[in-house]
N, C-alpha and C positions, 0 to 999 in steps of 0.2 A: 504494500500500500504506500510505502515511502516513495516508490517510483512514480506512482500516480500523482502524488503531491508535487514531486519535482517537475514532472511534465506540466502540471497545472501552473506552477509558478512561472515556467518558461513561456507558456502560452499567454498568461496574463501580461507578462512583460511585452510580448509582441502586440497584444491588444492595446497597450498604452500608447503605442505609436499611431493608432488609428483615432479617428474622431467621429462623433455623432452616432448614427445608426450602425455604421460599420463596427465601431468599438463595442457597442452593446451586443451586437450579434456575435462578435468574436468572443466576448466574455461568456455569453450563453453557450456557445459551442465548446468552450474550454471547460465549463462546469459540467456539461453533459458528458464530455470525454472522460473527465475525472471520475464521475459517478459510474460510468460504464466500466472503467478500469478497476475500480474498487469492487464492484459487483463480481467481475470476472475473477479477481484475486480471491474473493470469498468462496466462490464455487470451486476454484482449484484447491483451496485449502481443505474444504470439506472432502473433495475427492481424494486428496493425498492422505488425510487422516482417517479415512474410513467412513466418514459420514455417519448417519444415524444407525446404519446396519453393521458397521464395523468391518466391512469388506471392500472399501474403496468405491470406485465408480460402479462396480458390479452390483453390490448390495444383495441381500437375501432374496428380494423380489425377483431380480434378474436370474439368480441362481436356481430358483424354483421353476423357471420356464425352460425346461430342457426339451 
């Protein structure tokens, strides 16, 4: 998640060079990209740690579907 924050800070710095509607749109896009990166990091963390089923991305539900 630290990477998402770093990318966000760089994007915000780029947005500061713009004016008016372009700046607001840039900031909105930067925030959306940060949120998407954070959500993706959370999904990857759940998959890596085993999630609620304790078996990674497969899970018990997927294991039962043979």
